[in-house]
C-alpha positions in Angstrom: -29.7 35.0 43.3 -27.7 37.5 41.2 -24.5 35.9 42.3 -25.7 32.4 41.2 -26.8 33.8 37.8 -23.3 35.5 37.4 -21.4 32.2 38.0 -23.9 30.3 35.8 -23.4 32.7 33.0 -19.6 32.6 33.5 -19.6 28.7 33.3 -21.7 28.8 30.1 -19.5 31.4 28.5 -16.4 29.3 29.4 -17.9 26.2 28.0 -18.9 27.9 24.7 -15.5 29.5 24.3 -13.9 26.0 24.6 -16.1 24.5 21.9 -14.2 25.8 18.8 -11.0 24.3 20.2 -12.8 21.0 20.9 -14.3 20.8 17.5 -11.1 21.5 15.6 -8.6 19.6 17.7 -9.4 16.0 16.7 -10.6 15.5 20.3 -14.2 16.7 20.0 -16.3 15.4 22.8 -17.1 12.0 21.2 -14.8 11.7 18.2 -11.2 11.3 17.2 -10.6 12.6 13.6 -8.8 10.3 11.2 -7.5 11.5 7.8 -8.0 9.4 4.6 -5.6 10.7 1.9 -6.2 8.8 -1.4 -6.7 9.7 -5.1 -10.4 9.3 -5.9 -9.9 10.8 -9.4 -7.1 10.8 -12.0 -4.8 8.0 -13.1 -4.4 6.4 -9.6 -8.1 6.3 -8.8 -8.3 2.7 -10.2 -6.1 1.6 -7.3 -6.7 4.0 -4.5 -10.5 4.3 -4.4 -10.7 0.8 -2.8 -8.3 1.8 -0.1 -10.5 4.7 0.9 -13.5 2.3 1.1 -11.4 -0.1 3.2 -10.4 2.7 5.6 -14.0 3.7 6.0 -15.1 0.1 6.5 -12.5 -0.4 9.2 -13.5 2.8 10.9 -17.1 1.7 10.9 -16.1 -1.7 12.3 -14.1 -0.1 15.1 -16.9 2.4 15.9 -19.5 -0.4 16.1 -17.3 -2.1 18.8 -17.2 1.0 20.9 -14.6 3.2 19.1 -11.1 4.0 20.5 -10.8 4.9 24.2 -14.6 5.3 24.3 -14.6 7.8 21.4 -15.9 7.3 17.9 -13.5 7.7 15.0 -14.6 10.4 12.5 -13.1 10.0 9.0 -12.0 13.1 7.1 -11.7 12.1 3.4 -9.8 14.3 0.9 -9.1 13.7 -2.8 -5.6 14.7 -3.9 -6.6 13.7 -7.4 -3.4 11.9 -8.5 -1.7 15.3 -8.3 1.6 15.0 -6.3 1.9 18.6 -5.1 -1.8 18.5 -4.1 -1.0 15.5 -1.8 1.2 17.8 0.3 -1.5 20.6 0.4 -4.2 18.1 1.5 -1.9 16.6 4.1 -1.3 20.0 5.6 -5.0 20.7 5.5 -5.7 17.4 7.4 -3.1 18.2 10.1 -3.6 21.9 10.6 -7.2 22.6 9.8 -9.0 19.3 10.4 -6.6 18.4 13.3 -6.6 14.7 12.5 -4.8 12.4 14.9 -3.5 10.1 12.1 -3.6 9.8 8.3 -4.0 6.7 6.3 -3.0 7.3 2.7 -0.9 7.6 -0.4 -0.1 4.9 -3.0 2.7 6.0 -5.2 6.1 6.8 -3.7 6.1 10.2 -5.3 2.9 11.0 -3.4 4.6 9.8 -0.2 7.7 11.8 -0.9 5.5 14.8 -1.5 3.8 14.6 2.0 6.9 13.6 4.0 8.1 17.1 4.7 4.7 18.1 5.9 4.4 15.2 8.4 8.0 15.9 9.7 7.4 19.6 10.1 4.1 19.2 11.9 4.9 15.9 13.7 2.0 14.1 12.1 1.5 10.4 11.7 1.1 8.6 8.3 0.3 4.9 7.7 1.5 4.0 4.2 -0.2 0.8 2.9 1.6 -0.1 -0.4 4.7 -2.0 -1.4 7.5 0.3 -2.3 11.2 0.7 -3.1 12.6 1.0 0.4 15.6 3.3 0.9 13.6 5.2 3.5 13.0 5.1 7.3 11.0 8.0 8.8 9.9 8.5 12.4 6.5 9.9 11.3 5.6 7.0 8.9 4.6 3.3 9.5 5.0 1.3 6.3 2.4 -1.5 6.2 3.2 -2.6 2.6 6.3 -4.6 1.5 9.9 -3.6 1.3 11.8 -5.0 -1.7 13.0 -8.1 0.2 9.3 -8.9 0.9 8.2 -8.7 -2.7 10.6 -7.8 -5.6 13.6 -9.9 -4.6 11.6 -13.1 -3.8 9.6 -12.7 -7.0 12.8 -12.5 -9.2 14.4 -15.4 -7.3 11.2 -17.4 -8.2 11.5 -16.5 -11.9 15.1 -17.7 -11.9 14.3 -21.0 -10.2 13.3 -24.1 -12.1 9.7 -23.9 -10.8 9.5 -20.3 -12.1 10.8 -21.1 -15.6 14.6 -20.6 -15.1 14.6 -17.1 -16.6 18.0 -15.8 -17.9 17.0 -12.4 -19.5 14.9 -9.7 -17.8 12.8 -6.8 -19.0 12.4 -4.1 -16.3 9.3 -2.2 -17.3 7.8 0.5 -15.2 6.1 3.8 -14.8 8.6 6.7 -14.9 8.9 7.8 -11.2 10.8 6.9 -8.1 9.4 3.5 -7.1 10.0 1.7 -10.4 13.4 3.4 -11.0 14.7 2.7 -7.5 13.3 -0.9 -7.4 14.9 -1.6 -10.8 18.2 -0.2 -9.5 18.0 -2.7 -6.7 17.0 -5.5 -9.1 19.9 -4.7 -11.5 22.3 -5.0 -8.7 20.7 -8.2 -7.5 20.7 -9.7 -11.0 24.3 -8.7 -11.4 25.2 -10.5 -8.2 23.6 -13.6 -9.7 25.8 -13.4 -12.8 23.2 -11.8 -15.2 25.0 -9.6 -17.8 23.8 -6.0 -18.6 23.1 -7.2 -22.2 20.5 -9.5 -20.7 18.6 -6.7 -19.0 16.3 -4.4 -20.9 14.9 -1.4 -19.0 12.0 0.8 -20.2 9.6 3.4 -18.6 6.3 5.0 -19.6 4.7 8.1 -18.1 1.6 8.0 -15.8 -1.5 7.4 -17.8 0.3 5.9 -20.8 -2.1 3.9 -22.9 -0.3 2.7 -26.1 1.8 -0.3 -25.4 2.1 -1.7 -29.0 5.7 -0.5 -29.5 6.9 -1.7 -26.1 5.3 -5.1 -26.4 7.0 -5.4 -29.9 10.4 -4.6 -28.3 9.8 -7.2 -25.6 9.0 -9.8 -28.2 12.1 -9.0 -30.1 14.3 -9.0 -27.0 12.8 -12.4 -26.0 13.4 -13.9 -29.4 17.2 -13.7 -28.9 17.5 -17.2 -27.4 17.5 -17.2 -23.6 14.3 -17.6 -21.5 13.0 -14.1 -20.8 10.7 -12.7 -18.1 9.1 -9.2 -17.6 9.2 -7.5 -14.2 6.4 -4.9 -14.3 6.3 -1.9 -12.0 3.6 -0.2 -14.1 1.2 1.7 -11.8 -2.3 3.0 -12.1 -4.7 2.7 -15.0 -1.9 2.1 -17.5 -2.1 -1.5 -16.4 -5.3 -2.0 -18.3 -4.0 -1.1 -21.8 -0.7 -2.9 -21.0 -2.4 -6.2 -20.2 -4.9 -5.8 -23.1 -1.9 -5.4 -25.5 -0.2 -8.3 -23.9 -3.2 -10.4 -24.7 -3.6 -9.0 -28.2 0.0 -9.7 -29.0 -0.4 -13.3 -27.9 2.5 -13.0 -25.4 1.6 -16.0 -23.2 3.0 -16.8 -19.8 4.6 -19.9 -21.1 6.6 -17.8 -23.6 7.4 -14.6 -21.6 6.0 -14.6 -18.1 5.2 -11.2 -16.6 5.4 -10.7 -12.8 3.8 -7.5 -11.6 4.3 -5.7 -8.3 1.5 -3.2 -8.6 -1.3 -5.3 -10.2 -3.7 -7.2 -8.1 -7.4 -8.2 -8.1 -8.7 -4.6 -8.3 -6.6 -3.6 -11.4 -7.6 -6.8 -13.2 -11.3 -6.2 -12.9 -11.2 -4.1 -16.1 -9.3 -6.6 -18.2 -10.2 -9.8 -20.0 -7.9 -12.1 -18.0 -8.4 -15.3 -20.1 -5.3 -14.5 -22.3 -3.3 -13.6 -19.2 -3.6 -16.9 -17.4 -0.3 -18.0 -15.9 1.2 -14.5 -15.7 2.3 -13.6 -12.2 2.0 -11.1 -9.3 3.9 -11.0 -6.1 2.2 -9.7 -3.0 1.8 -10.4 0.8 -1.9 -11.2 0.4 -4.3 -12.6 -2.2 -8.1 -12.7 -2.1 -7.9 -16.4 -3.0 -6.2 -17.4 0.3 -8.2 -19.9 2.3 -8.5 -19.2 6.0 -11.0 -18.0 8.5 -9.6 -14.5 8.8 -9.7 -13.9 5.1 -13.3 -15.3 4.8 -14.3 -12.8 7.4 -12.5 -9.9 5.7 -14.0 -10.7 2.2 -17.5 -11.0 3.6 -17.1 -7.8 5.5 -16.1 -5.9 2.4 -18.8 -7.4 0.2 -21.4 -6.5 2.8 -20.0 -3.0 3.1 -20.0 -2.6 -0.7 -23.7 -3.5 -0.9 -24.6 -1.4 2.1 -22.9 1.6 0.6 -24.2 0.9 -2.9 -20.7 0.9 -4.5 -20.5 0.5 -8.3 -20.6 -3.2 -9.2 -21.0 -4.0 -5.5 -21.7 -7.7 -6.3 -18.3 -8.0 -8.0 -16.0 -6.2 -5.5 -12.6 -7.8 -4.7 -10.1 -7.5 -2.0 -6.3 -7.1 -2.5 -3.0 -6.6 -0.8 -3.0 -2.8 -0.2 -6.5 -3.1 1.1 -5.3 -5.7 3.6 -2.4 -3.5 4.6 -4.8 -0.5 5.1 -7.0 -2.7 7.3 -4.1 -4.0 9.4 -2.6 -0.5 9.8 -5.9 1.0 11.1 -6.3 -1.8 13.7 -2.7 -1.6 14.8 -3.0 2.2 15.2 -6.1 1.6 17.4 -4.2 -0.9 19.5 -1.3 1.5 19.9 -3.6 4.3 21.0 -5.2 2.1 23.6 -1.8 1.0 24.8 -0.5 4.6 25.0 -3.9 5.8 26.4 -3.4 8.8 24.1 -3.5 9.9 20.5 -0.3 11.9 21.0 1.9 11.1 18.0 5.1 10.5 20.0 3.3 8.2 22.5 1.6 6.3 19.7 4.9 5.8 17.8 6.4 4.3 21.0 3.4 2.0 21.5 3.4 0.8 17.8 6.7 -1.2 18.4 5.9 -4.9 18.4 2.2 -4.6 17.8 0.7 -7.7 16.3 -2.5 -8.5 14.4 -4.1 -11.7 13.0 -4.2 -10.6 9.3 -6.5 -11.8 6.5 -3.3 -13.4 5.0 -3.8 -16.0 7.7 -0.6 -15.0 9.5 -0.2 -13.1 12.8 2.0 -10.3 11.6 3.8 -7.8 13.8 5.2 -4.3 13.5 9.0 -4.5 13.9 10.3 -3.2 17.3 12.7 -0.8 15.5 12.2 -0.1 11.8 8.5 0.9 11.4 7.8 -2.0 8.9 5.7 -5.1 9.2 7.0 -8.6 9.2 5.0 -10.1 6.3 4.6 -13.4 4.4 5.4 -13.4 0.7 3.3 -15.0 -2.0 3.7 -15.4 -5.8 0.4 -16.0 -7.6 -0.6 -17.0 -11.1 -3.4 -15.1 -12.8 -6.5 -17.3 -13.2 -9.2 -16.9 -15.9 -11.5 -15.3 -13.4 -9.0 -12.5 -12.4 -8.0 -14.2 -9.1 -4.6 -15.8 -8.4 -3.4 -19.3 -7.6 -0.5 -19.2 -5.1 2.4 -21.0 -6.7 5.1 -20.1 -4.1 5.1 -18.7 -0.6 7.5 -18.2 2.3 7.1 -20.4 5.4 6.2 -17.4 7.5 6.5 -13.7 7.9 9.7 -12.1 6.7 11.3 -9.1 8.5 11.5 -6.0 6.2 14.9 -4.7 5.1 14.2 -1.0 4.3 17.9 -0.5 3.3 18.6 -3.0 0.5 21.9 -4.9 0.9 22.3 -4.5 -2.9 22.8 -0.7 -2.6 26.4 0.2 -1.7 26.7 1.8 1.8 23.4 0.6 3.1 25.1 -1.7 5.5 26.2 1.3 7.5 22.7 2.8 7.8 20.7 2.7 11.1 18.0 0.1 11.7 15.6 2.7 13.1 14.5 6.2 12.2 16.2 9.3 13.3 14.7 11.2 16.2 13.2 8.2 17.9 
Protein backbone atom coordinates (compact mmCIF):
# COMPACT_ATOMS: atom_id res chain seq x y z
CA UNK A 1 0.00 0.00 0.00
CA UNK A 2 2.77 2.42 0.99
CA UNK A 3 4.66 1.52 -2.19
CA UNK A 4 1.59 2.34 -4.31
CA UNK A 5 1.13 5.67 -2.48
CA UNK A 6 4.82 6.52 -3.03
CA UNK A 7 4.62 5.96 -6.81
CA UNK A 8 1.26 7.76 -7.01
CA UNK A 9 2.73 10.79 -5.21
CA UNK A 10 5.80 10.65 -7.47
CA UNK A 11 3.60 10.67 -10.60
CA UNK A 12 1.53 13.64 -9.37
CA UNK A 13 4.68 15.59 -8.45
CA UNK A 14 6.20 14.93 -11.87
CA UNK A 15 3.00 15.98 -13.62
CA UNK A 16 2.76 19.19 -11.59
CA UNK A 17 6.41 20.05 -12.19
CA UNK A 18 5.78 19.80 -15.92
CA UNK A 19 2.83 22.19 -15.85
CA UNK A 20 4.76 25.49 -15.83
CA UNK A 21 6.71 24.34 -18.89
CA UNK A 22 3.50 23.30 -20.66
CA UNK A 23 1.76 26.57 -19.83
CA UNK A 24 4.60 28.76 -21.06
CA UNK A 25 5.78 26.89 -24.12
CA UNK A 26 2.99 27.59 -26.58
CA UNK A 27 2.14 23.88 -26.34
CA UNK A 28 -0.16 23.85 -23.33
CA UNK A 29 -2.33 20.74 -23.34
CA UNK A 30 -5.03 22.09 -25.64
CA UNK A 31 -3.65 25.32 -27.12
CA UNK A 32 -1.03 26.72 -29.45
CA UNK A 33 -0.23 30.35 -28.65
CA UNK A 34 -0.31 32.85 -31.51
CA UNK A 35 1.00 36.43 -31.21
CA UNK A 36 -0.88 39.47 -32.59
CA UNK A 37 1.43 42.49 -32.81
CA UNK A 38 -0.50 45.56 -34.01
CA UNK A 39 -0.80 49.20 -32.91
CA UNK A 40 -4.12 49.64 -31.13
CA UNK A 41 -3.29 53.22 -30.11
CA UNK A 42 -1.31 56.10 -31.62
CA UNK A 43 -1.09 57.30 -35.20
CA UNK A 44 -1.27 53.82 -36.81
CA UNK A 45 -4.29 52.55 -34.86
CA UNK A 46 -6.61 53.81 -37.64
CA UNK A 47 -5.13 51.14 -39.91
CA UNK A 48 -3.88 48.38 -37.60
CA UNK A 49 -6.83 47.83 -35.26
CA UNK A 50 -8.82 46.14 -38.03
CA UNK A 51 -5.93 43.72 -38.61
CA UNK A 52 -6.04 42.67 -34.97
CA UNK A 53 -9.77 42.02 -35.32
CA UNK A 54 -9.19 40.05 -38.54
CA UNK A 55 -6.56 37.89 -36.85
CA UNK A 56 -8.88 37.14 -33.92
CA UNK A 57 -11.74 36.36 -36.31
CA UNK A 58 -9.57 33.93 -38.30
CA UNK A 59 -8.37 32.26 -35.10
CA UNK A 60 -11.98 31.82 -33.94
CA UNK A 61 -12.91 30.40 -37.36
CA UNK A 62 -10.04 27.88 -37.21
CA UNK A 63 -10.88 26.92 -33.61
CA UNK A 64 -14.55 26.37 -34.52
CA UNK A 65 -13.39 23.84 -37.13
CA UNK A 66 -11.24 21.86 -34.70
CA UNK A 67 -8.13 24.02 -34.37
CA UNK A 68 -4.69 23.03 -35.64
CA UNK A 69 -3.51 19.42 -35.16
CA UNK A 70 -6.38 18.99 -32.69
CA UNK A 71 -5.27 21.96 -30.57
CA UNK A 72 -7.07 25.28 -30.17
CA UNK A 73 -5.23 28.47 -31.08
CA UNK A 74 -4.83 30.96 -28.23
CA UNK A 75 -4.28 34.58 -29.27
CA UNK A 76 -1.84 36.73 -27.29
CA UNK A 77 -2.58 40.36 -28.24
CA UNK A 78 -0.13 43.18 -27.44
CA UNK A 79 -0.23 46.90 -28.27
CA UNK A 80 3.08 48.45 -29.40
CA UNK A 81 1.21 51.77 -29.62
CA UNK A 82 2.75 53.11 -32.88
CA UNK A 83 6.08 53.22 -31.00
CA UNK A 84 8.78 51.59 -33.14
CA UNK A 85 11.23 50.53 -30.37
CA UNK A 86 8.26 49.17 -28.41
CA UNK A 87 7.50 46.83 -31.32
CA UNK A 88 10.85 45.11 -30.68
CA UNK A 89 10.17 44.86 -26.93
CA UNK A 90 6.70 43.40 -27.51
CA UNK A 91 8.06 40.95 -30.09
CA UNK A 92 10.66 39.72 -27.59
CA UNK A 93 7.94 39.38 -24.94
CA UNK A 94 5.77 37.31 -27.27
CA UNK A 95 8.63 34.96 -28.20
CA UNK A 96 10.39 34.58 -24.84
CA UNK A 97 7.67 35.03 -22.20
CA UNK A 98 4.46 34.09 -23.98
CA UNK A 99 6.21 31.42 -26.07
CA UNK A 100 4.05 31.97 -29.13
CA UNK A 101 4.52 29.68 -32.13
CA UNK A 102 4.07 32.49 -34.66
CA UNK A 103 3.39 36.25 -34.78
CA UNK A 104 1.05 38.07 -37.12
CA UNK A 105 1.76 41.77 -37.11
CA UNK A 106 3.36 45.11 -37.99
CA UNK A 107 2.18 47.64 -40.58
CA UNK A 108 4.89 50.21 -41.21
CA UNK A 109 8.26 49.10 -42.52
CA UNK A 110 9.96 50.86 -39.63
CA UNK A 111 8.06 48.61 -37.20
CA UNK A 112 9.04 45.55 -39.25
CA UNK A 113 12.69 46.66 -39.36
CA UNK A 114 12.52 47.17 -35.58
CA UNK A 115 11.41 43.59 -34.87
CA UNK A 116 13.57 41.80 -37.46
CA UNK A 117 16.67 41.42 -35.24
CA UNK A 118 14.50 39.88 -32.52
CA UNK A 119 12.95 37.29 -34.85
CA UNK A 120 16.37 36.42 -36.29
CA UNK A 121 18.03 36.13 -32.88
CA UNK A 122 15.27 33.97 -31.39
CA UNK A 123 14.36 32.14 -34.63
CA UNK A 124 10.77 33.33 -34.41
CA UNK A 125 8.27 33.46 -37.27
CA UNK A 126 6.56 36.69 -38.46
CA UNK A 127 3.78 37.04 -41.03
CA UNK A 128 3.80 40.61 -42.36
CA UNK A 129 0.51 41.60 -44.08
CA UNK A 130 1.11 44.98 -45.71
CA UNK A 131 2.44 46.20 -49.05
CA UNK A 132 5.99 47.47 -48.66
CA UNK A 133 9.11 48.73 -50.44
CA UNK A 134 10.77 45.36 -51.02
CA UNK A 135 14.58 45.28 -50.79
CA UNK A 136 14.34 42.59 -48.12
CA UNK A 137 14.21 38.82 -47.95
CA UNK A 138 14.37 37.21 -44.51
CA UNK A 139 14.18 33.56 -43.50
CA UNK A 140 12.01 34.40 -40.47
CA UNK A 141 9.41 36.48 -42.33
CA UNK A 142 6.62 35.67 -44.77
CA UNK A 143 5.43 38.73 -46.67
CA UNK A 144 1.72 38.44 -47.51
CA UNK A 145 1.38 42.04 -48.75
CA UNK A 146 2.63 43.39 -52.09
CA UNK A 147 6.17 44.01 -53.29
CA UNK A 148 6.62 47.12 -55.51
CA UNK A 149 6.05 45.18 -58.75
CA UNK A 150 2.68 44.05 -57.35
CA UNK A 151 1.43 47.57 -56.54
CA UNK A 152 3.60 50.67 -57.05
CA UNK A 153 4.99 49.96 -60.52
CA UNK A 154 1.68 48.79 -62.08
CA UNK A 155 -0.13 51.80 -60.58
CA UNK A 156 2.31 54.29 -62.11
CA UNK A 157 2.22 52.45 -65.43
CA UNK A 158 -1.58 52.89 -65.33
CA UNK A 159 -1.26 56.65 -64.65
CA UNK A 160 1.08 56.95 -67.64
CA UNK A 161 -1.30 55.05 -69.92
CA UNK A 162 -4.06 56.64 -71.98
CA UNK A 163 -6.74 55.05 -69.77
CA UNK A 164 -5.04 56.45 -66.66
CA UNK A 165 -4.80 60.01 -68.02
CA UNK A 166 -1.37 59.98 -69.70
CA UNK A 167 0.42 61.63 -66.77
CA UNK A 168 3.76 63.30 -67.58
CA UNK A 169 4.64 64.92 -64.21
CA UNK A 170 4.60 63.22 -60.83
CA UNK A 171 4.39 64.28 -57.19
CA UNK A 172 5.89 61.67 -54.83
CA UNK A 173 4.28 62.49 -51.48
CA UNK A 174 4.84 60.32 -48.42
CA UNK A 175 5.29 59.96 -44.70
CA UNK A 176 8.94 60.39 -43.75
CA UNK A 177 10.23 56.87 -43.13
CA UNK A 178 11.74 53.89 -44.94
CA UNK A 179 8.74 52.63 -46.96
CA UNK A 180 7.88 55.89 -48.79
CA UNK A 181 11.51 56.90 -49.31
CA UNK A 182 12.60 53.51 -50.68
CA UNK A 183 9.46 53.14 -52.80
CA UNK A 184 10.02 56.61 -54.23
CA UNK A 185 13.67 55.79 -54.93
CA UNK A 186 12.42 52.84 -57.00
CA UNK A 187 9.73 54.96 -58.68
CA UNK A 188 12.23 57.72 -59.57
CA UNK A 189 14.43 55.14 -61.27
CA UNK A 190 11.41 53.64 -63.03
CA UNK A 191 10.17 57.05 -64.23
CA UNK A 192 13.67 57.93 -65.42
CA UNK A 193 13.73 54.67 -67.43
CA UNK A 194 10.51 55.90 -69.09
CA UNK A 195 12.07 59.24 -70.05
CA UNK A 196 10.62 61.40 -67.25
CA UNK A 197 13.01 64.26 -66.36
CA UNK A 198 13.94 65.12 -62.75
CA UNK A 199 12.32 68.53 -63.27
CA UNK A 200 9.01 66.71 -63.77
CA UNK A 201 9.21 64.95 -60.39
CA UNK A 202 8.37 66.71 -57.11
CA UNK A 203 9.13 64.80 -53.90
CA UNK A 204 7.90 65.77 -50.43
CA UNK A 205 7.55 64.11 -47.01
CA UNK A 206 5.64 64.80 -43.79
CA UNK A 207 6.15 63.27 -40.32
CA UNK A 208 3.86 60.63 -38.80
CA UNK A 209 0.70 62.25 -37.43
CA UNK A 210 1.04 65.34 -39.67
CA UNK A 211 -2.28 67.18 -39.94
CA UNK A 212 -1.81 70.45 -41.86
CA UNK A 213 -1.72 69.82 -45.60
CA UNK A 214 -2.69 73.32 -46.84
CA UNK A 215 0.85 74.33 -47.82
CA UNK A 216 1.61 71.01 -49.54
CA UNK A 217 -1.66 70.99 -51.51
CA UNK A 218 -0.87 74.58 -52.62
CA UNK A 219 2.58 73.41 -53.81
CA UNK A 220 0.99 70.53 -55.71
CA UNK A 221 -1.49 72.90 -57.42
CA UNK A 222 1.35 75.19 -58.45
CA UNK A 223 3.46 72.26 -59.75
CA UNK A 224 0.46 70.94 -61.71
CA UNK A 225 -0.24 74.35 -63.25
CA UNK A 226 3.02 74.30 -65.20
CA UNK A 227 1.54 72.65 -68.27
CA UNK A 228 1.92 68.87 -68.31
CA UNK A 229 -0.65 66.40 -66.95
CA UNK A 230 0.29 65.77 -63.30
CA UNK A 231 -0.48 62.89 -60.92
CA UNK A 232 0.20 62.44 -57.20
CA UNK A 233 1.59 59.16 -55.86
CA UNK A 234 0.78 59.02 -52.15
CA UNK A 235 2.62 56.88 -49.63
CA UNK A 236 1.14 58.77 -46.66
CA UNK A 237 0.49 56.33 -43.80
CA UNK A 238 -1.78 56.30 -40.78
CA UNK A 239 -4.19 58.95 -39.57
CA UNK A 240 -2.50 61.71 -41.62
CA UNK A 241 -4.55 60.44 -44.55
CA UNK A 242 -7.71 61.94 -43.06
CA UNK A 243 -6.51 65.61 -43.08
CA UNK A 244 -4.74 65.06 -46.41
CA UNK A 245 -7.90 63.92 -48.17
CA UNK A 246 -10.01 66.55 -46.40
CA UNK A 247 -7.65 69.26 -47.65
CA UNK A 248 -7.67 67.72 -51.12
CA UNK A 249 -11.46 68.12 -51.11
CA UNK A 250 -11.33 71.64 -49.62
CA UNK A 251 -8.88 72.76 -52.30
CA UNK A 252 -11.13 71.44 -55.05
CA UNK A 253 -8.32 69.30 -56.46
CA UNK A 254 -10.41 66.87 -58.48
CA UNK A 255 -9.30 63.55 -59.94
CA UNK A 256 -9.92 64.90 -63.44
CA UNK A 257 -7.34 67.65 -62.79
CA UNK A 258 -4.67 65.94 -60.66
CA UNK A 259 -5.41 62.28 -59.87
CA UNK A 260 -4.01 60.90 -56.63
CA UNK A 261 -3.11 57.21 -56.44
CA UNK A 262 -2.58 55.93 -52.89
CA UNK A 263 -0.71 52.83 -51.77
CA UNK A 264 -1.68 52.96 -48.09
CA UNK A 265 -5.29 54.13 -48.26
CA UNK A 266 -8.15 51.70 -48.47
CA UNK A 267 -11.70 51.32 -47.30
CA UNK A 268 -10.79 51.54 -43.59
CA UNK A 269 -8.89 54.84 -43.87
CA UNK A 270 -11.69 56.44 -45.95
CA UNK A 271 -14.33 55.69 -43.29
CA UNK A 272 -13.50 58.97 -41.55
CA UNK A 273 -13.58 61.13 -44.68
CA UNK A 274 -16.31 62.71 -46.82
CA UNK A 275 -15.47 60.84 -50.02
CA UNK A 276 -17.82 62.72 -52.34
CA UNK A 277 -15.15 65.31 -53.35
CA UNK A 278 -12.65 62.45 -53.81
CA UNK A 279 -14.57 60.49 -56.44
CA UNK A 280 -12.23 59.29 -59.17
CA UNK A 281 -9.02 59.43 -57.11
CA UNK A 282 -7.24 56.09 -57.09
CA UNK A 283 -5.76 53.36 -54.93
CA UNK A 284 -3.72 50.33 -55.96
CA UNK A 285 -4.10 47.10 -54.01
CA UNK A 286 -4.34 43.33 -54.40
CA UNK A 287 -7.91 43.24 -53.02
CA UNK A 288 -10.92 45.55 -52.78
CA UNK A 289 -14.08 45.01 -50.74
CA UNK A 290 -16.14 45.73 -53.88
CA UNK A 291 -14.88 42.63 -55.74
CA UNK A 292 -17.74 40.34 -56.68
CA UNK A 293 -17.11 36.64 -56.03
CA UNK A 294 -18.28 33.92 -53.66
CA UNK A 295 -15.11 33.93 -51.51
CA UNK A 296 -15.33 37.67 -50.95
CA UNK A 297 -19.05 37.51 -50.11
CA UNK A 298 -18.20 34.90 -47.45
CA UNK A 299 -15.29 36.99 -46.10
CA UNK A 300 -17.35 40.19 -45.83
CA UNK A 301 -20.27 38.42 -44.16
CA UNK A 302 -17.91 36.72 -41.70
CA UNK A 303 -16.35 40.05 -40.70
CA UNK A 304 -19.71 41.84 -40.40
CA UNK A 305 -21.07 39.04 -38.21
CA UNK A 306 -17.86 39.09 -36.15
CA UNK A 307 -18.12 42.88 -35.66
CA UNK A 308 -21.70 42.61 -34.39
CA UNK A 309 -20.91 39.66 -32.14
CA UNK A 310 -17.92 41.49 -30.61
CA UNK A 311 -19.85 44.80 -30.47
CA UNK A 312 -17.15 46.70 -32.37
CA UNK A 313 -17.62 50.47 -32.72
CA UNK A 314 -19.89 51.20 -35.71
CA UNK A 315 -20.30 47.46 -36.21
CA UNK A 316 -22.98 48.03 -38.84
CA UNK A 317 -20.51 50.04 -40.97
CA UNK A 318 -17.38 47.88 -40.86
CA UNK A 319 -15.43 47.41 -44.07
CA UNK A 320 -12.81 44.97 -45.31
CA UNK A 321 -9.56 45.93 -47.04
CA UNK A 322 -6.36 44.59 -48.55
CA UNK A 323 -4.17 44.17 -45.43
CA UNK A 324 -7.12 42.46 -43.71
CA UNK A 325 -7.30 39.95 -46.57
CA UNK A 326 -3.50 39.46 -46.39
CA UNK A 327 -3.76 38.82 -42.64
CA UNK A 328 -6.55 36.28 -43.18
CA UNK A 329 -4.67 34.48 -45.95
CA UNK A 330 -1.46 34.39 -43.89
CA UNK A 331 -3.10 32.78 -40.87
CA UNK A 332 -4.74 30.09 -42.98
CA UNK A 333 -1.52 29.37 -44.89
CA UNK A 334 0.39 29.07 -41.60
CA UNK A 335 -2.26 26.58 -40.37
CA UNK A 336 -1.87 24.54 -43.57
CA UNK A 337 1.93 24.56 -43.23
CA UNK A 338 1.78 23.43 -39.59
CA UNK A 339 -0.49 20.56 -40.55
CA UNK A 340 1.79 19.61 -43.45
CA UNK A 341 4.87 19.73 -41.18
CA UNK A 342 2.94 18.05 -38.32
CA UNK A 343 4.75 20.54 -36.08
CA UNK A 344 4.87 24.21 -35.06
CA UNK A 345 8.69 24.06 -35.12
CA UNK A 346 9.70 27.24 -36.97
CA UNK A 347 12.20 25.64 -39.36
CA UNK A 348 9.76 22.86 -40.26
CA UNK A 349 6.91 25.33 -40.84
CA UNK A 350 9.16 27.52 -43.02
CA UNK A 351 9.91 24.47 -45.18
CA UNK A 352 6.23 23.54 -45.39
CA UNK A 353 5.16 27.09 -46.40
CA UNK A 354 6.79 26.79 -49.86
CA UNK A 355 4.09 26.47 -52.50
CA UNK A 356 1.14 26.70 -50.09
CA UNK A 357 -2.01 27.91 -51.88
CA UNK A 358 -5.31 29.40 -50.70
CA UNK A 359 -8.54 30.51 -52.37
CA UNK A 360 -8.46 34.17 -51.35
CA UNK A 361 -11.28 36.73 -51.04
CA UNK A 362 -9.76 38.45 -54.10
CA UNK A 363 -11.33 35.60 -56.06
CA UNK A 364 -7.96 34.14 -57.05
CA UNK A 365 -6.19 31.04 -55.76
CA UNK A 366 -2.91 32.57 -54.63
CA UNK A 367 0.24 30.77 -53.61
CA UNK A 368 3.32 31.30 -51.52
CA UNK A 369 6.36 31.31 -53.76
CA UNK A 370 8.53 28.20 -53.48
CA UNK A 371 11.62 30.35 -52.80
CA UNK A 372 11.16 34.00 -51.93
CA UNK A 373 8.64 34.05 -49.02
CA UNK A 374 6.25 36.33 -50.96
CA UNK A 375 2.79 35.62 -52.35
CA UNK A 376 1.90 35.60 -56.04
CA UNK A 377 -0.90 38.20 -56.06
CA UNK A 378 -3.30 39.85 -58.53
CA UNK A 379 -3.07 43.66 -58.87
CA UNK A 380 -6.06 46.01 -59.00
CA UNK A 381 -6.34 49.78 -59.50
CA UNK A 382 -9.59 51.21 -58.13
CA UNK A 383 -11.33 54.59 -58.29
CA UNK A 384 -12.85 56.06 -55.13
CA UNK A 385 -16.66 56.03 -55.15
CA UNK A 386 -18.93 58.44 -53.29
CA UNK A 387 -19.67 55.71 -50.71
CA UNK A 388 -15.99 55.17 -49.85
CA UNK A 389 -15.70 51.96 -51.85
CA UNK A 390 -13.70 51.45 -55.07
CA UNK A 391 -14.59 50.68 -58.66
CA UNK A 392 -11.89 48.52 -60.26
CA UNK A 393 -10.66 50.28 -63.43
CA UNK A 394 -7.66 48.07 -64.20
CA UNK A 395 -6.42 44.63 -63.14
CA UNK A 396 -3.89 41.99 -64.05
CA UNK A 397 -5.08 38.80 -65.75
CA UNK A 398 -3.93 36.73 -62.81
CA UNK A 399 -1.53 36.58 -59.86
CA UNK A 400 1.88 38.24 -60.34
CA UNK A 401 5.07 36.77 -58.83
CA UNK A 402 6.68 39.19 -56.35
CA UNK A 403 10.08 40.70 -57.13
CA UNK A 404 11.45 41.63 -53.67
CA UNK A 405 14.65 42.99 -55.27
CA UNK A 406 13.51 45.74 -57.65
CA UNK A 407 15.21 45.62 -61.07
CA UNK A 408 15.33 49.45 -60.95
CA UNK A 409 17.88 49.40 -58.09
CA UNK A 410 21.45 48.85 -59.39
CA UNK A 411 23.03 45.58 -58.27
CA UNK A 412 19.76 43.84 -57.44
CA UNK A 413 20.16 41.50 -60.40
CA UNK A 414 23.00 39.83 -58.49
CA UNK A 415 20.97 39.17 -55.33
CA UNK A 416 19.67 35.75 -54.34
CA UNK A 417 16.07 34.73 -54.97
CA UNK A 418 15.72 33.14 -51.56
CA UNK A 419 16.60 34.15 -47.98
CA UNK A 420 19.95 33.38 -46.39
CA UNK A 421 20.07 30.44 -44.02
CA UNK A 422 17.32 28.44 -45.71
